[in-house]
C-alpha positions in Angstrom: 0.0 0.0 0.0 2.9 2.4 0.8 4.4 1.7 -2.6 1.2 2.5 -4.4 0.8 5.7 -2.4 4.4 6.7 -3.2 4.0 5.9 -6.9 0.8 8.0 -7.0 2.5 10.9 -5.2 5.5 10.8 -7.6 3.3 10.8 -10.7 1.3 13.7 -9.4 4.3 15.8 -8.5 5.8 15.1 -12.0 2.7 16.3 -13.7 2.7 19.6 -11.8 6.5 20.2 -12.2 6.2 20.2 -16.0 4.4 23.4 -16.9 1.7 23.2 -19.5 1.0 25.6 -22.4 -0.9 28.6 -21.0 -4.4 29.3 -22.3 -4.9 31.6 -25.3 -4.2 35.2 -24.5 -1.6 37.9 -23.9 1.0 37.5 -21.3 4.0 39.5 -20.0 7.2 37.4 -19.9 10.8 38.1 -18.9 13.6 38.1 -21.5 16.8 36.4 -20.5 19.7 36.6 -22.9 21.8 33.5 -22.5 25.1 35.3 -22.9 24.3 37.4 -19.9 24.6 34.4 -17.6 20.9 34.1 -16.9 20.3 37.8 -15.8 17.0 39.4 -16.5 17.3 41.5 -19.6 13.9 43.0 -20.0 10.3 42.1 -20.6 8.3 41.1 -23.6 4.7 40.6 -24.6 3.6 37.0 -25.6 0.6 36.2 -27.6 -0.5 32.5 -27.4 -3.2 31.3 -29.7 -3.8 27.6 -30.0 -0.3 26.2 -30.6 1.1 29.4 -32.0 3.2 31.9 -30.1 4.3 35.5 -30.9 7.0 37.3 -28.8 7.3 41.1 -29.0 9.5 43.5 -27.1 9.4 47.3 -26.7 11.0 48.9 -29.8 12.4 52.0 -28.0 13.0 52.4 -24.3 12.3 56.1 -24.1 9.3 56.4 -26.4 6.2 57.9 -24.9 4.0 55.8 -27.1 5.7 52.4 -26.6 5.6 50.3 -29.8 6.5 46.6 -29.9 8.6 44.8 -32.4 8.2 41.2 -33.2 11.1 39.1 -31.9 10.0 35.6 -32.8 7.0 33.7 -33.8 6.3 30.1 -34.4 4.6 27.0 -33.1 4.9 25.7 -29.5 6.6 22.3 -29.4 8.0 20.0 -26.7 11.6 19.1 -27.5 11.9 15.3 -27.6 15.4 15.1 -26.2 15.3 17.6 -23.4 11.5 17.7 -22.6 11.7 21.5 -22.7 9.1 23.8 -24.5 10.5 25.5 -27.6 9.3 27.9 -30.3 9.7 26.0 -33.6 9.2 26.8 -37.3 7.9 23.4 -38.1 7.1 20.1 -36.4 10.6 18.8 -37.2 12.1 21.3 -34.8 11.0 19.1 -31.9 13.8 16.7 -33.0 16.5 19.4 -33.2 20.0 18.4 -32.0 20.4 21.7 -30.1 17.9 24.2 -28.6 18.1 27.6 -27.0 21.3 29.4 -26.2 23.0 30.9 -29.2 22.6 27.8 -31.3 20.8 27.7 -34.6 18.1 25.7 -32.9 14.7 26.6 -31.7 14.2 29.1 -28.8 13.5 27.8 -25.3 10.4 28.9 -23.4 9.8 28.4 -19.7 6.0 28.6 -19.2 6.3 28.0 -15.5 8.5 31.0 -14.7 7.4 33.0 -17.8 10.8 33.4 -19.4 11.9 33.5 -23.0 15.6 32.6 -23.5 17.2 34.6 -26.4 20.7 35.1 -27.7 
């Protein structure tokens, strides 16, 4: 009985630790540039609609009428090798050898902590 309870608890905790795709809508996320050793580098607006995502950041820091420029857009995928959420251009990107960082691979998204990792 203890093993069954332990197994149930472990499965339940794993399901909560792996954040799911948020509902459709606009969100504010943090931008972290990988080369800055994980330091917060700003904020961005994120639009999620079904399995598509658009990330935009302020175009000018001192503008009175803040306009946003599109940084990246694509489809939300779960990377097969790492299990991390990524922004891909097509379904094949979920099999990419490298993701995030300053690689040529898809961009990593942390839905739990609301972070977009850019280069």
